[in-house]
matplotlib code that plots the C-alpha trace (Angstrom):
import matplotlib.pyplot as plt

x = [-7.8, -6.0, -7.1, -4.7, -7.2, -10.0, -7.6, -6.4, -10.0, -11.1, -8.0, -8.7, -12.4, -11.5, -9.7, -12.2, -13.2, -10.0, -7.4, -6.2, -6.1, -3.9, -1.5, -1.2, -0.5, 2.3, 4.1, 6.8, 6.4, 7.7, 7.0, 4.5, 1.0, -0.2, -1.7, 1.8, 2.9, -0.4, 0.0, 3.7, 2.9, -0.1, 2.1, 4.5, 1.8, 0.5, 4.1, 4.7, 1.4, 2.1, 5.7, 4.8, 1.2, 0.3, -2.2, -3.8, -7.1, -7.5, -6.5, -8.0, -6.6, -7.1, -6.1, -5.4, -5.8, -7.6, -8.5, -10.8, -10.1, -7.5, -5.2, -8.1, -9.6, -6.5, -6.2, -9.9, -9.8, -6.6, -7.8, -10.8, -11.9, -10.8, -11.6, -10.4, -10.5, -10.0, -10.4, -12.3, -15.9, -16.0, -13.1, -14.8, -18.0, -15.9, -14.2, -17.5, -18.7, -15.6, -15.0, -18.4, -16.8, -14.8, -15.9, -14.9, -15.4, -14.5, -12.3, -10.7, -7.1, -6.1, -8.6, -9.4, -13.1, -12.3, -11.8, -8.4, -6.8, -9.3, -7.0, -4.1, -2.5, -2.8, -1.1, -0.8, 0.5, 1.9, -0.2, 2.2, 3.8, 0.4, 0.2, 1.6, 4.8, 3.4, 0.4, 2.3, 3.1, -0.6, -1.7, 1.0, 0.0, -3.6, -2.7, -0.8, -3.8, -6.2, -3.7, -4.0, -1.3, 1.3, 0.0, 1.8, 1.8, 3.3, 4.0, 4.9, 6.5, 8.3, 12.1, 13.1, 16.5, 15.1, 14.9, 11.9, 10.0, 10.7, 9.6, 6.3, 5.9, 6.7, 4.2, 1.3, -1.5, -2.3, 1.3, 1.7, 1.6, 3.9, 6.6, 8.5, 9.8, 13.0, 13.0, 14.7, 11.8, 9.2, 11.0, 11.2, 7.4, 6.9, 9.2, 7.6, 4.2, 5.5, 6.1, 8.9, 11.1, 11.0, 12.7, 12.8, 13.4, 13.5, 11.2, 10.3, 13.9, 12.9, 9.4, 9.2, 9.1, 6.5, 8.3, 11.6, 10.3, 9.8, 12.9, 15.1, 13.4, 14.2, 17.9, 18.5, 16.1, 18.9, 20.2, 18.5, 17.8, 14.2, 11.5, 9.6, 10.4, 8.3, 8.8, 7.1, 6.8, 5.0, 2.7, 4.0, 1.9]
y = [1.4, 2.9, 1.0, 1.6, 0.3, 2.6, 5.6, 4.9, 4.5, 7.8, 9.5, 8.3, 9.0, 12.6, 12.7, 10.6, 13.7, 15.6, 12.9, 14.3, 17.9, 16.8, 15.0, 18.0, 20.3, 18.0, 17.8, 20.5, 23.2, 21.9, 18.2, 16.3, 16.1, 13.0, 11.6, 11.2, 8.9, 6.9, 6.3, 5.4, 2.7, 1.5, 1.1, -0.9, -3.2, -3.8, -4.6, -7.0, -8.8, -9.1, -10.4, -13.0, -14.0, -12.9, -10.5, -8.5, -8.5, -12.1, -11.3, -9.9, -7.6, -6.6, -3.1, -3.4, 0.0, 1.3, 4.7, 6.6, 4.2, 6.2, 3.4, 1.0, 3.5, 3.6, -0.2, -1.1, -1.0, -3.0, -6.1, -8.4, -7.7, -5.4, -5.1, -3.1, -3.1, -0.3, 0.2, 3.5, 3.1, 6.6, 5.9, 2.8, 4.7, 7.3, 4.5, 2.9, 6.3, 6.9, 3.4, 1.5, -1.3, -2.5, -4.3, -2.3, -3.5, -2.3, -4.6, -4.7, -4.1, -7.7, -10.3, -9.6, -10.5, -12.9, -16.6, -18.3, -17.9, -15.3, -12.8, -12.9, -9.7, -8.4, -5.1, -2.4, 1.1, 3.2, 1.4, -0.6, 2.5, 3.2, -0.4, -0.8, -2.9, -5.8, -6.1, -6.1, -9.9, -10.8, -8.5, -9.7, -13.3, -12.6, -10.9, -14.1, -16.2, -14.5, -14.6, -17.4, -20.0, -18.5, -15.0, -11.9, -9.9, -6.4, -3.7, -0.1, 2.0, 5.3, 5.4, 6.9, 7.8, 10.2, 13.9, 14.6, 11.6, 12.6, 16.2, 14.9, 12.5, 15.2, 17.6, 15.2, 15.6, 11.8, 10.6, 11.9, 8.3, 6.9, 4.4, 3.8, 0.4, -0.3, -2.8, -5.5, -5.5, -5.6, -8.5, -10.3, -10.1, -11.4, -14.3, -15.1, -15.2, -18.1, -16.2, -17.0, -15.2, -12.2, -9.1, -5.3, -2.5, 1.3, 3.3, 6.9, 8.3, 11.3, 12.5, 15.2, 13.6, 10.9, 9.6, 9.0, 7.7, 4.0, 3.7, 5.1, 2.9, -0.2, 0.7, 2.0, -0.1, -1.6, 1.8, 3.2, 6.6, 6.3, 8.2, 4.9, 1.2, -1.9, -5.4, -8.4, -12.2, -15.1, -17.5, -21.1, -23.4]
z = [28.2, 25.2, 22.1, 19.1, 16.6, 17.9, 18.0, 14.4, 13.2, 14.7, 13.2, 9.7, 10.0, 10.4, 7.1, 5.0, 2.9, 3.0, 2.4, -0.9, 0.4, 3.4, 1.2, -1.2, 1.8, 3.0, -0.4, -0.9, -3.5, -6.9, -6.2, -8.2, -6.6, -4.7, -7.9, -9.4, -6.5, -6.6, -10.4, -10.0, -7.4, -9.4, -12.4, -10.4, -9.0, -12.6, -13.7, -10.8, -11.5, -15.2, -14.5, -12.0, -12.8, -16.3, -17.8, -14.9, -16.8, -15.5, -11.9, -8.8, -6.1, -2.5, -1.3, 2.4, 4.1, 1.0, 2.5, 0.1, -2.7, -4.6, -5.6, -6.2, -8.5, -10.7, -10.8, -11.2, -15.0, -15.2, -13.2, -13.5, -10.0, -7.1, -3.4, -0.4, 3.4, 5.9, 9.6, 9.0, 8.1, 6.7, 4.4, 3.2, 2.5, 0.5, -1.4, -2.3, -3.6, -5.7, -7.0, -7.2, -9.3, -6.3, -3.2, -0.1, 3.5, 7.0, 9.1, 12.5, 11.3, 11.7, 10.4, 6.7, 5.9, 3.1, 2.6, 2.3, -1.2, -2.5, -4.3, -6.8, -5.6, -2.0, -1.2, 1.4, 0.4, 3.3, 5.8, 8.0, 9.5, 11.1, 12.4, 16.0, 15.6, 17.8, 15.4, 12.1, 12.0, 12.4, 9.6, 7.3, 8.0, 7.3, 4.0, 3.0, 4.1, 1.7, -1.2, -3.8, -4.2, -6.6, -5.9, -4.6, -1.4, -1.9, 0.7, -0.2, 2.5, 3.1, 2.8, 6.1, 4.7, 2.1, 3.2, 0.9, 2.3, 5.9, 5.2, 3.9, 6.9, 9.4, 7.7, 7.1, 9.6, 9.6, 10.0, 13.5, 14.8, 12.1, 13.1, 9.9, 9.1, 7.1, 4.2, 6.3, 8.8, 6.0, 4.4, 7.7, 8.1, 4.6, 5.2, 8.7, 7.0, 4.8, 1.6, -0.7, -3.3, -1.0, -2.3, -1.7, -4.2, -3.9, -6.2, -7.2, -7.2, -9.3, -8.2, -10.9, -14.4, -15.2, -18.3, -16.5, -13.2, -14.0, -16.1, -13.3, -10.7, -12.8, -13.0, -9.5, -7.5, -5.2, -4.2, -1.0, -2.5, -3.7, -1.9, -1.3, -1.4, -2.0, -0.6, -2.0, -1.7, -3.4, -1.8, -2.4, -4.5]

ax = plt.figure().add_subplot(projection="3d")
ax.plot(x, y, z, "-o")
ax.set_aspect("equal")
plt.show()
């Protein structure tokens, strides 16, 4: 029987040591490297945490689909505690090596190994397009489960309308299985998981100049022209 979870685990095991290299190869000449996009999303997560929950230094995060720990590594010094889960054991091992201050675990892609209400901020960055559509509601529901009352769930995904984004997706070795989801689908999953104040915004409109990126995102967030988007919701309580 074809097991989507097993197939995805094997696929990402293959790239545990070459994740950064594959991303750099997929980016077009002249674009910023993958670190630029990671930093931009990390800054957005810090800003969202600060806006809705206060100083991140007193908050915890969970990186769902953490891969080799790239985003967790950027956020680790900004939060009081960090953790990550991934379906690939080899990715988890690499994350532990790179970011020893965070707690990384393997999981089955659906049931997060954590108690209810453990984390203030739970996020997944470019993960859901690898999750088979029938499995997406269950994963979102479990992300909401492990989020504290008043905490945030945030999802970053590709903007399928952006030509640069689609060039990267079509060129990336580990995006062969990608089934992109538009913001309305992501928002629907957040709402179905019982989250409130759900919204979506486009980000990274100009992936070339660090100093302009966040300012432009803040102004143009409602326009579907960013290379990525995020959707978020709050857990009631």
